[in-house]
GUKOLFI-540782 format. One record per residue: residue in one letter; y, z, x of N, C-alpha, C, O in turn. Coordinates in steps of 0.05 Angstrom, whole numbers, plus 5000, padded with zeros to 4 digits. Each point is the difference from the previous one (the first is absolute). Layout:
GUKOLFI-540782
AYZXYZXYZXYZX
...
end
This chain:
GUKOLFI-540782
V551850985163498950205003499850185027499749845019
E500450374989499550115020496950075018498650184993
E500849605032497250055010499750295012501750115015
E495250014974499450175010497850075010498049984986
E501950125043497049975013499749745007497649935002
G504049905003498949634999499949924978500449755001
R499350334979499649904966502749924988502350075007
S496549714970502549964982498149864979497649965004
P503749984970498649984973500949715013497949934988
S502949885023499449785016497849885013499549764999
R499150425013498449955018497050104999499950244993
P498449685010496750114991500850205026501449995020
L496550204966499750295021498149855024498849804993
A500850305036498649955012497350104999499850244995
A497749615008497550174995499050135026500649955023
S497550244967499150095028497749865023498749794997
A501350315015498549845027497849864986498350114987
G501849625018496949804990499649964971498249864989
T503650304999500549834972500849765002501849935015
R496849904965500849704998501749964977499250134981
M502849745013501949934980500249764981499949785011
V500350224973500549844977502350004983500350194986
F502049545012502050134994500549834975499049775001
M502450294975499449924969503450084998501050205010
A500449624975503249964995500249784983498749805002
P503250264981501849874980501249695011500349804986
T500050215038501349775010497549905020500349925023
G497250114962498249945029499449724990501449884983
D495849995032498949794991497950045004499450155019
D498449714963496549995001499749855018497850015010
S504449775005498449855015500450165036499149925021
N502250274974500250175023497150235007498250084986
S502449965040498050135011498750334995497850115002
G505549984988499050244992500650255017500450224990
L499549715042499550175014503450155018500250175018
S501549714968502150185007502249914981500349794987
A501350445016502050034974500949634996499349884980
R502050035040501149854999498649654986501349794995
Q495550295002498149794999498950134973497849924993
A503550294991498650144979499149784978501149784994
V496650334995499249794974501450084973501950165005
A497949794975501249984975498050174981500950204988
T496749725012497550124977498250205005500050075023
L498750024962497950195004497949805004498250075015
S501749714977497149855004500249875036498249955015
R504150034989500449965026499350275018499549975024
V500650214968500750215015496550065004498850035021
H500149974957497149934997498749785025498350085017
E502349754982499549735017499950175033498350105015
V504649874985500750105026497850245012498549965019
V501450294967498050204998497349945012498950095020
L500349744963497349915000499149895023497850055010
A504449765000499449895029500150215024498550005020
M503850184972499550245029498250154998499250105021
V499249994955497450144992497449735017498450085017
A501849774977497949855008500149955034498049985014
K504150014993500649945026499150215020498649955020
S502550344969499350275006500350214986502250024991
D496250165004500650214987500350265017499750234992
A501149695036500650275015502150214994499950235009
S501849694978502750174994501350044968498749894982
D503450235012500850044978501149734990500149825017
I500750134958502149804997502150114982499250154983
S503649795018501350064983502349784990501349845013
V498850224959500849764989503150124992499950214986
R502549715019502650085000501049844978500049765004
I500950324972501549844986503050104988500450224989
A500949645014503149975004500250164973498549954981
P503150215017501750064971501249724985501149805009
S498350264966500449724977498950064981499050234997
L500949574983498949994976498349785002501249825012
Y496150114980498049895004499349914979498150144992
R502449704993498749914973497649784998499749785010
G498650394972497949794996497450025024498249845002
Q502450375012497949955019497250205000500050244994
S498149645014496950144996497849895023499049785005
A500650465005497549935015497350134998499350244997
R498749475008497250094994499050025027499649805014
W500250414993499350095035496949974998498650034980
T500749925040496650035000499450095023501549945019
T496250214987499150245017499449815028499150105020
A501449654978499549845034503150075003500550005025
A501350064965502750105016500250245001502350084996
T495850115008500450255006498050085028498449835010
M501950435000499350055027497750344992500850194986
R497149785026499050284992501250295020499950234992
H500949715028500650235018503249945000501050175015
H500849684976502549924998500649994976498150004984
T505350005004501050004981501749824994501549975019
V499149894963501149764991503050134985499450044976
T502950035027501950104986501949814986500649805014
L500450214965501649824988502350184997499350174984
M502949875024501850174998503149894994500349764995
S501950425006503249935005500449915029498850095020
W502749754980501349915021500850215027500149945024
N500450304964500250215016500350294986499650044976
D501150165041499950214975503450064999500350244997
T502149625004501950054991501749864979502150054988
A495849675011500949784978499050124972498350184995
P503149694990498749994974498149924999499649855019
A497650184959497349964998500349744980501349974980
P496749835037500149754987498850084973498650204995
V502449574985499250024965499049804999501549825008
F495850124982498049874995500949964967500450224989
D499849594996501150014965497149774995499649795012
G499050324969498449764989501749804982498249884988
C503150085008502249884979500849765017499850085023
E500849714979500649725007502550004996501049865018
S500450214970502850094996500250214977497950104993
P504349974995500650244983498649934970499150174984
S500849525013498649914972497249875000499049894981
S500150145040496949925003498050195015500350075023
C498249984964498750185004496749895003499049994977
R499149945043497249894997498650174995498149934986
G502150395021497550214997498649995024497650014996
I503349985032497949945016499650245017502050155001
G495749935014499150255013501649915028500349775008
F500850495004501549995018498249965036501149855017
F496450294987498950095021497150094992499550234991
E498749585013496749974991498449985020499949785012
M499050374994497049915026497250144976499950194984
R498749655022497449994988497850005024500449845019
K496950374980498849905018497849784989499049954978
A500749935048498549704992496550124996499350225006
R499249614984497650064998498150075030498150145003
S503449705016498350085028502149995021501749824998
P498450335018497750135011498650304984501750174991
R496249875008499050234975501950215014501449995020
G498150174966500950345012503150014991501149814988
G500350435020502650065000501249875020498749885017
I504550134982501249885016502850185005501750014983
Q498450115041503450075016501649834994500249815016
T501150174964502249795003502450095013501049845016
N500450454981502250085013503049824991501949985015
I497949914965503649914987500550245006498450175007
R504449864993503150204996501349824986500149775008
L501350344965501549944989502450205007499750234990
H502749755026502550235003502049854992500549765004
R501250494978502649914998501949724987502249925006
L495749974971500649774986499950094971498550174990
E503449684997501050014970498649834987499549785010
V499750294969498049824981500349964973498350154992
Q502649774992501349934974498949714988499849795013
N499650264959499849784978496949875003499649784990
Y498550335021497449935006497750104976500050234990
T498149555003498750184984497650175015498750144985
N500749855045498550195013501849985024501149785006
A499350445007501550025024498149995028500449805014
V498150344994497450025012497550024992499550194985
A498449635023497950024988498549925026500349805014
L497750464989498250005027496749994986499250204988
V499449605012498249964982496749945016499049795007
G500150504993497350025012497749884973500849884981
N496350205024498049964978499750254993499550205013
R501149724947500450264984496650084998499250224995
D499249555011497250084985498750095030497750095001
N503949875023497450045022502650245019502249915007
Q497050344998501550135014500449975034501450125016
S496849674987500049975026502049825014500850015023
E499849804955501449835002503250054995501349954980
F499650185046502650114995502849915020499649895021
L502750174971502449945015501050255009500850154983
S499249925037501750255013502050005021500749795010
G500450434996502050025021502849884989501849935016
N498450054962502749864990502050234991499250234993
I503049695008502150264994503249864990501549845012
V498850284967502549864988502350325001499850234993
D501749665015501850245007503849894997500949785005
H500450444987502450004992500849664989501549825008
C496850224974500949744988501450064971500450234992
T500349584996501550054973499149794979500149765004
F499050364977498949804976501550014978500450234991
R501049524994501250064977498649824978498749825011
R501350184963499249834982497749905012500749885020
I497350114976497149945011498150084977500250214986
G497649565012498150024979500550004973500949784991
N498650444988501249984971503750075002501649984981
I498850095039503150094996501349715007502249964989
F496949865026501049695000498749884977501549904984
N495850115011498749804979498950124975497550005002
K503250104977499250144978497749904992498950144984
S499649615023498449894986497750065021498149884991
L501250245031498850085020497950144993497949975012
H502450244963498250184991498650195022497750104998
G504049925022498550235020498549935019498550165011
C501749604996498449875019501450045027498449935017
C503850154995501049945013502350225016501650094985
G498650005039502150125013501150015026499549815014
A502050404997501549935023497750045021500249895022
I497650264975497950025021497749984988499850174982
D498149665022497549914991498349995021500349835018
T497650364983497950035015497850054992499850144981
M498049765031496649944988499150015023500549865019
N497750394979497850055026502049935029499150015023
end
């Protein structure tokens, strides 16, 4: 593939100045740091651990999680609000703008589907009040999940919210009842609560 403006599908797009990077690839290893393409991690769970450590160290700049194009099976992220920043974003996105979008498939194999959620973040009981979480999911393909994205505040208290979150240019296939008829309308592609 010809490179255009220094970009190719095989290389991650450079981040804007000051943005910290985390890398995920099918050839990655969760014992890696995730801080370079050569040290990519393999799972969303490990991405969460790396981002959590980065935020604990400093919340002074955006974090971009670059995900290499591939099919990722059985991946799930239970994101915590401690891995977010009030004044900066954490973006999970495609490796670069010219590469195919990564595909997350909730099935471990074509014949084995447990029925899991892809990305879930819930408001913890403390601290009190709403939280500006600024999570962005950009250019991802998500299929065969009971629930794709769940951003859950407190349904009984409108001041206990998660805000500033963006889901853009994502594709969702076979999510919720389309994926599992026994769910009786419980789940969907994007589930937000307060």
